[in-house]
N, C-alpha and C positions, 0 to 999 in steps of 0.2 A: 873204238873205231876212229881212225885218223880222218882229218879233213879231206885228204886225197881219196881215201876209200869211200867217204860219203859222197863226194862228187862223182866218182866212178859209178857207184851204185845208182845214183839219181840219173846220170847220163844214160846208163844201160836200160834202166826202167822206162825211160822216155823213148827208147829205141834210137838213140843218137850215137853216132861214132865220134871219135876224136876229131875227124875231119869236119863233121857236121858242126861241132862246137866252134871250130875255127871259122867256117863259112858264116855261121849265124852270129857269133859274138866277137869275132876277130881276135880270139885268144890263140896264140900260136900253138900248133899241135905239140911241139916240143915242151912247152910250158905245161900243157895238160898232162903229157906223159910224165914229166918230172913230178907233178903233184900226185898223180895216181900211183906211181911207183915209189913214192917216198923220198925222192932225191931232194926235192924242195917242198916246203910246207906253205900252202896258201894261208893268208891271215884269216882269222875267224870271221871278220866282217866280209871279206871277199867270198868265203865259203858260204856264208848265210845268204848273201845276195845271189850267188849262182844257184844255190839250191832252190831258193824261192822262184827265180826266173825259170829254171828248168821245170819245176813242178807246175807253174802256171801256164807256161807257153811251150814247153818242150815237145809235147805230142802234136800241137798245132803247127810247129815249125816244119815237121816232116810233111804234113798235109799241104801246107802252103808251097813248099819247094816242089813237091810232086806236081802240083797243078800248074806252076809256072813253067816247068821244063817239059811239059807234055806236048 
């Protein structure tokens, strides 16, 4: 499994869209798309940091955003 595939799987498991990742982490949607579709490869350290952050805080991000915009 590539780093981009791992990021996509973690993102989807947390219920996040690519737009959510941009809003939350300021990573351009185009960059996320390029990683996930294999156009560009995120470095291993970036992948590990993202996976850790998504795993720890991804589900909470959606909850926080929903409460702020109600």
